[in-house]
ZAGU-731019 format. One record per residue (C-alpha): residue in one letter; chain; x, y, z. Coordinates in Angstrom, 3 decimals. Layout:
BEGIN
[site 'a'; 'A'; [X; Y; Z]]
...
***
This chain:
BEGIN
[site 'm'; 'A'; [-10.161; -9.651; -22.103]]
[site 'd'; 'A'; [-13.230; -10.065; -19.897]]
[site 'y'; 'A'; [-13.382; -6.651; -18.253]]
[site 't'; 'A'; [-16.699; -7.451; -16.556]]
[site 'l'; 'A'; [-15.057; -10.407; -14.803]]
[site 'l'; 'A'; [-12.137; -8.257; -13.674]]
[site 'c'; 'A'; [-14.509; -5.655; -12.246]]
[site 'r'; 'A'; [-16.441; -8.356; -10.420]]
[site 'l'; 'A'; [-13.247; -9.772; -8.910]]
[site 'r'; 'A'; [-12.046; -6.274; -7.988]]
[site 'd'; 'A'; [-15.340; -5.380; -6.311]]
[site 'e'; 'A'; [-15.388; -8.702; -4.468]]
[site 'f'; 'A'; [-11.853; -8.093; -3.225]]
[site 'l'; 'A'; [-12.679; -4.543; -2.094]]
[site 'r'; 'A'; [-15.754; -5.795; -0.199]]
[site 'k'; 'A'; [-13.874; -8.576; 1.567]]
[site 'k'; 'A'; [-10.482; -6.908; 2.015]]
[site 'a'; 'A'; [-11.314; -5.886; 5.601]]
[site 'h'; 'A'; [-11.789; -9.559; 6.533]]
[site 'i'; 'A'; [-8.302; -10.607; 5.444]]
[site 'p'; 'A'; [-6.056; -11.151; 8.485]]
[site 'q'; 'A'; [-3.704; -8.182; 8.720]]
[site 't'; 'A'; [-0.567; -10.294; 9.100]]
[site 'a'; 'A'; [-1.393; -12.286; 5.955]]
[site 'f'; 'A'; [-2.200; -9.160; 3.944]]
[site 'e'; 'A'; [0.960; -7.361; 5.042]]
[site 's'; 'A'; [3.038; -10.438; 4.223]]
[site 'f'; 'A'; [1.641; -10.542; 0.689]]
[site 'e'; 'A'; [2.140; -6.799; 0.244]]
[site 'k'; 'A'; [5.755; -6.931; 1.413]]
[site 's'; 'A'; [6.479; -9.904; -0.823]]
[site 'f'; 'A'; [4.952; -8.120; -3.810]]
[site 'd'; 'A'; [6.918; -4.922; -3.206]]
[site 'i'; 'A'; [10.208; -6.837; -3.290]]
[site 'e'; 'A'; [9.205; -8.955; -6.285]]
[site 'y'; 'A'; [7.988; -5.907; -8.197]]
[site 't'; 'A'; [11.174; -3.948; -7.544]]
[site 'h'; 'A'; [13.287; -6.944; -8.553]]
[site 'n'; 'A'; [11.394; -7.570; -11.790]]
[site 's'; 'A'; [11.155; -3.940; -12.861]]
[site 't'; 'A'; [14.867; -3.284; -12.339]]
[site 'a'; 'A'; [15.914; -6.670; -13.764]]
[site 'i'; 'A'; [13.994; -5.983; -16.979]]
[site 'e'; 'A'; [16.322; -3.013; -17.456]]
[site 'g'; 'A'; [19.462; -5.102; -16.846]]
[site 'n'; 'A'; [19.965; -4.913; -13.072]]
[site 't'; 'A'; [21.768; -8.111; -11.997]]
[site 'l'; 'A'; [20.666; -8.258; -8.359]]
[site 't'; 'A'; [18.797; -11.480; -7.637]]
[site 'l'; 'A'; [15.458; -11.619; -5.857]]
[site 'v'; 'A'; [17.208; -12.812; -2.693]]
[site 'e'; 'A'; [19.731; -9.968; -2.914]]
[site 't'; 'A'; [16.930; -7.462; -3.493]]
[site 'k'; 'A'; [15.189; -8.764; -0.379]]
[site 'a'; 'A'; [18.411; -8.535; 1.627]]
[site 'i'; 'A'; [18.775; -4.872; 0.701]]
[site 'l'; 'A'; [15.158; -3.769; 1.069]]
[site 'e'; 'A'; [13.851; -5.902; 3.902]]
[site 'd'; 'A'; [16.881; -6.928; 5.891]]
[site 'a'; 'A'; [19.003; -3.777; 5.302]]
[site 'l'; 'A'; [22.004; -5.950; 4.455]]
[site 's'; 'A'; [24.825; -4.992; 2.135]]
[site 'v'; 'A'; [25.482; -7.034; -0.993]]
[site 'g'; 'A'; [29.031; -7.514; -2.209]]
[site 'g'; 'A'; [30.152; -7.585; -5.809]]
[site 'k'; 'A'; [27.427; -5.245; -7.070]]
[site 's'; 'A'; [27.732; -1.675; -8.266]]
[site 'l'; 'A'; [26.347; 1.214; -6.248]]
[site 'r'; 'A'; [24.126; 2.061; -9.217]]
[site 'e'; 'A'; [22.411; -1.334; -9.076]]
[site 'i'; 'A'; [21.864; -1.001; -5.340]]
[site 'y'; 'A'; [20.473; 2.522; -5.737]]
[site 'e'; 'A'; [18.165; 1.296; -8.491]]
[site 'v'; 'A'; [16.372; -1.159; -6.205]]
[site 'v'; 'A'; [16.352; 1.172; -3.190]]
[site 'n'; 'A'; [15.021; 4.035; -5.302]]
[site 'h'; 'A'; [12.384; 1.902; -7.002]]
[site 'n'; 'A'; [11.035; 0.812; -3.643]]
[site 'k'; 'A'; [10.887; 4.462; -2.526]]
[site 'a'; 'A'; [9.172; 5.495; -5.759]]
[site 'f'; 'A'; [6.518; 2.806; -5.345]]
[site 's'; 'A'; [5.905; 3.992; -1.776]]
[site 'y'; 'A'; [5.451; 7.507; -3.161]]
[site 'v'; 'A'; [2.925; 6.169; -5.690]]
[site 'k'; 'A'; [0.976; 4.466; -2.898]]
[site 'd'; 'A'; [0.983; 7.694; -0.862]]
[site 'c'; 'A'; [-0.401; 9.660; -3.826]]
[site 'i'; 'A'; [-3.120; 7.055; -4.387]]
[site 'a'; 'A'; [-4.060; 7.215; -0.696]]
[site 'e'; 'A'; [-4.505; 10.967; -1.129]]
[site 'n'; 'A'; [-6.685; 10.412; -4.252]]
[site 'k'; 'A'; [-4.359; 12.453; -6.443]]
[site 'p'; 'A'; [-4.890; 11.961; -10.182]]
[site 'l'; 'A'; [-1.744; 11.235; -12.153]]
[site 'd'; 'A'; [-0.250; 14.424; -13.556]]
[site 'e'; 'A'; [3.012; 15.712; -14.990]]
[site 'q'; 'A'; [4.500; 16.783; -11.660]]
[site 'i'; 'A'; [3.850; 13.390; -10.065]]
[site 'v'; 'A'; [5.535; 11.636; -12.998]]
[site 'k'; 'A'; [8.553; 13.938; -12.719]]
[site 'd'; 'A'; [8.674; 13.258; -8.976]]
[site 'i'; 'A'; [8.570; 9.499; -9.604]]
[site 'h'; 'A'; [11.466; 9.775; -12.050]]
[site 'a'; 'A'; [13.468; 11.964; -9.671]]
[site 'i'; 'A'; [13.080; 9.365; -6.892]]
[site 'l'; 'A'; [14.017; 6.532; -9.265]]
[site 't'; 'A'; [17.229; 8.247; -10.323]]
[site 'e'; 'A'; [18.355; 9.691; -6.981]]
[site 'n'; 'A'; [22.138; 9.344; -6.547]]
[site 'i'; 'A'; [22.367; 8.111; -10.161]]
[site 'm'; 'A'; [21.508; 11.108; -12.322]]
[site 't'; 'A'; [19.481; 14.318; -12.126]]
[site 'g'; 'A'; [15.896; 13.168; -12.476]]
[site 'g'; 'A'; [12.582; 14.723; -13.360]]
[site 'i'; 'A'; [14.039; 16.617; -16.331]]
[site 'y'; 'A'; [13.099; 15.887; -19.921]]
[site 'r'; 'A'; [15.855; 14.956; -22.330]]
[site 'n'; 'A'; [17.340; 17.407; -24.825]]
[site 'v'; 'A'; [19.128; 14.744; -26.852]]
[site 'a'; 'A'; [17.990; 12.083; -29.294]]
[site 'v'; 'A'; [17.733; 8.527; -27.923]]
[site 'r'; 'A'; [17.321; 5.064; -29.413]]
[site 'i'; 'A'; [15.861; 1.888; -27.913]]
[site 't'; 'A'; [18.202; -1.033; -28.564]]
[site 'g'; 'A'; [16.576; -3.748; -30.662]]
[site 'a'; 'A'; [13.344; -1.834; -31.257]]
[site 'a'; 'A'; [11.914; -0.802; -34.621]]
[site 'h'; 'A'; [10.305; 2.258; -33.061]]
[site 'k'; 'A'; [12.452; 5.381; -32.863]]
[site 'p'; 'A'; [11.517; 7.809; -30.059]]
[site 'p'; 'A'; [10.820; 11.370; -31.213]]
[site 'l'; 'A'; [13.514; 14.027; -31.379]]
[site 'p'; 'A'; [13.504; 16.454; -28.417]]
[site 's'; 'A'; [11.517; 19.128; -30.275]]
[site 'e'; 'A'; [8.782; 16.621; -31.161]]
[site 'm'; 'A'; [9.006; 14.919; -27.772]]
[site 'y'; 'A'; [8.130; 18.111; -25.876]]
[site 'l'; 'A'; [4.927; 18.495; -27.865]]
[site 'q'; 'A'; [4.019; 14.818; -27.534]]
[site 'i'; 'A'; [4.530; 14.673; -23.772]]
[site 'k'; 'A'; [2.438; 17.817; -23.269]]
[site 'd'; 'A'; [-0.321; 16.274; -25.397]]
[site 'f'; 'A'; [-0.004; 13.045; -23.407]]
[site 'f'; 'A'; [-0.726; 14.742; -20.086]]
[site 'a'; 'A'; [-3.358; 17.053; -21.543]]
[site 'g'; 'A'; [-5.175; 14.063; -23.027]]
[site 'l'; 'A'; [-5.167; 11.746; -20.002]]
[site 's'; 'A'; [-8.600; 12.831; -18.772]]
[site 't'; 'A'; [-10.073; 12.581; -22.281]]
[site 'n'; 'A'; [-8.606; 9.155; -23.003]]
[site 'f'; 'A'; [-9.842; 7.863; -19.656]]
[site 't'; 'A'; [-13.434; 8.390; -20.812]]
[site 'k'; 'A'; [-12.773; 6.384; -24.012]]
[site 'm'; 'A'; [-11.217; 3.290; -22.408]]
[site 'd'; 'A'; [-11.851; 0.868; -19.586]]
[site 'a'; 'A'; [-9.428; 1.008; -16.653]]
[site 'i'; 'A'; [-7.227; -1.856; -17.900]]
[site 'q'; 'A'; [-6.902; -0.368; -21.376]]
[site 'f'; 'A'; [-6.210; 3.041; -19.837]]
[site 'a'; 'A'; [-3.403; 1.660; -17.670]]
[site 'a'; 'A'; [-1.953; -0.088; -20.723]]
[site 'y'; 'A'; [-2.217; 3.106; -22.774]]
[site 't'; 'A'; [-0.590; 5.217; -20.049]]
[site 'h'; 'A'; [2.422; 2.913; -19.998]]
[site 'a'; 'A'; [2.687; 2.235; -23.732]]
[site 'e'; 'A'; [2.259; 5.831; -24.870]]
[site 'f'; 'A'; [4.648; 7.206; -22.241]]
[site 'v'; 'A'; [7.430; 4.771; -23.069]]
[site 'k'; 'A'; [6.832; 5.365; -26.781]]
[site 'i'; 'A'; [7.526; 9.076; -26.220]]
[site 'h'; 'A'; [10.546; 8.216; -24.047]]
[site 'p'; 'A'; [10.760; 11.684; -22.455]]
[site 'f'; 'A'; [13.731; 10.998; -20.153]]
[site 'e'; 'A'; [17.283; 10.020; -21.060]]
[site 'd'; 'A'; [17.060; 6.973; -18.793]]
[site 'g'; 'A'; [14.506; 5.372; -16.468]]
[site 'n'; 'A'; [11.541; 5.479; -18.862]]
[site 'g'; 'A'; [10.727; 1.785; -18.463]]
[site 'r'; 'A'; [10.663; 1.828; -14.673]]
[site 't'; 'A'; [8.686; 5.077; -14.695]]
[site 's'; 'A'; [6.149; 3.729; -17.175]]
[site 'r'; 'A'; [5.566; 0.565; -15.140]]
[site 'l'; 'A'; [4.999; 2.672; -12.036]]
[site 'i'; 'A'; [2.492; 4.977; -13.737]]
[site 'm'; 'A'; [0.722; 1.939; -15.217]]
[site 'n'; 'A'; [0.229; 0.662; -11.673]]
[site 'y'; 'A'; [-0.754; 4.169; -10.585]]
[site 'q'; 'A'; [-3.696; 4.040; -12.994]]
[site 'l'; 'A'; [-4.659; 0.508; -11.945]]
[site 'm'; 'A'; [-4.618; 1.420; -8.251]]
[site 'a'; 'A'; [-6.494; 4.679; -8.869]]
[site 'n'; 'A'; [-9.324; 2.561; -10.253]]
[site 'g'; 'A'; [-9.406; 0.097; -7.362]]
[site 'f'; 'A'; [-7.331; -2.622; -9.011]]
[site 'l'; 'A'; [-4.198; -4.199; -7.584]]
[site 'p'; 'A'; [-0.699; -3.321; -8.825]]
[site 'i'; 'A'; [0.928; -5.943; -11.017]]
[site 's'; 'A'; [4.485; -7.091; -11.635]]
[site 'i'; 'A'; [5.708; -8.158; -15.075]]
[site 'a'; 'A'; [8.155; -11.011; -14.509]]
[site 'k'; 'A'; [11.591; -10.516; -16.014]]
[site 'e'; 'A'; [11.201; -13.946; -17.637]]
[site 'r'; 'A'; [8.381; -12.474; -19.748]]
[site 'r'; 'A'; [10.387; -9.489; -20.944]]
[site 'i'; 'A'; [10.384; -10.598; -24.618]]
[site 'e'; 'A'; [6.593; -10.968; -24.649]]
[site 'y'; 'A'; [6.346; -7.639; -22.857]]
[site 'f'; 'A'; [8.669; -5.834; -25.277]]
[site 'n'; 'A'; [6.820; -7.311; -28.266]]
[site 'a'; 'A'; [3.496; -6.063; -26.892]]
[site 'l'; 'A'; [4.916; -2.562; -26.446]]
[site 'e'; 'A'; [6.424; -2.663; -29.919]]
[site 'a'; 'A'; [3.033; -3.596; -31.407]]
[site 'y'; 'A'; [1.641; -0.389; -29.943]]
[site 'a'; 'A'; [4.618; 1.817; -30.805]]
[site 'v'; 'A'; [4.799; 0.679; -34.435]]
[site 'd'; 'A'; [1.209; -0.260; -35.322]]
[site 'g'; 'A'; [-0.886; 1.431; -32.627]]
[site 'd'; 'A'; [-2.176; -1.980; -31.484]]
[site 'l'; 'A'; [-2.804; -1.856; -27.730]]
[site 'q'; 'A'; [-4.639; -5.198; -27.488]]
[site 'l'; 'A'; [-1.621; -7.434; -26.811]]
[site 'f'; 'A'; [-0.429; -5.291; -23.934]]
[site 'a'; 'A'; [-3.906; -4.766; -22.473]]
[site 'e'; 'A'; [-4.476; -8.531; -22.537]]
[site 'm'; 'A'; [-1.177; -9.103; -20.748]]
[site 'i'; 'A'; [-2.116; -6.654; -18.013]]
[site 'a'; 'A'; [-5.613; -8.134; -17.716]]
[site 't'; 'A'; [-4.234; -11.657; -17.224]]
[site 'l'; 'A'; [-1.786; -10.506; -14.567]]
[site 'e'; 'A'; [-4.507; -8.506; -12.823]]
[site 'e'; 'A'; [-6.912; -11.449; -12.762]]
[site 'd'; 'A'; [-4.216; -13.724; -11.322]]
[site 'k'; 'A'; [-3.366; -11.147; -8.651]]
[site 'l'; 'A'; [-6.984; -10.596; -7.626]]
[site 'r'; 'A'; [-7.664; -14.335; -7.396]]
[site 'e'; 'A'; [-4.501; -14.815; -5.340]]
[site 'y'; 'A'; [-5.514; -12.113; -2.846]]
[site 'l'; 'A'; [-9.048; -13.471; -2.600]]
[site 't'; 'A'; [-7.591; -16.755; -1.305]]
[site 'l'; 'A'; [-6.607; -14.806; 1.810]]
[site 'v'; 'A'; [-10.248; -14.224; 2.735]]
[site 'p'; 'A'; [-11.247; -16.631; 5.551]]
[site 'p'; 'A'; [-13.813; -19.276; 4.482]]
[site 'a'; 'A'; [-16.301; -17.952; 7.044]]
[site 'e'; 'A'; [-16.490; -14.655; 5.135]]
[site 'w'; 'A'; [-17.527; -16.188; 1.816]]
***
């Protein structure tokens, strides 16, 4: 991972962002929001297609043949991402209450959110076993207490990767941990001036393997590299929106 390159691209984007035509920027942002919601929910098994997700979120159309839960999942994810963007705009550092709020929005009309589990859980197909509730409570408290310390030990990409990987390893909620962890990963990226990223559902095996490497062996490199590649692609894509006269 070339972190220096990523910082240069980020700084270049931030300098030239004001020169991007508003209509083009808003079009890209809207497209990303829908794609991100689709991918993040699809990774967890939601069967709505990208077109159906767009119909619900952008066109306010109903989609037949789908469960209310699946529809709520995409609607709620879009709301939760908007909440994340509002918190970033207010320069709020990620904390426990914000994470609980994110989870509560994600699970609205599905289950009671923002409450830690009091039962044991297992992740299907994973070698890692999340901690029992008694251990989980200690681990999640340590996670939030250590965020400021770990930030000083890592670059922003590694820190975003750690925030996601460690949170999902702890698995503090009964359901919705994956969607929550991807949102707080983007929270950390955006808090450091980077763009939010979307992990395509087609890359879910690579993604799960990278998370498993951290959960089992403590190896964060695979996941950090994945995030770095996606971030570089996103920054380069947005820089193409800058008019030639501004280069």
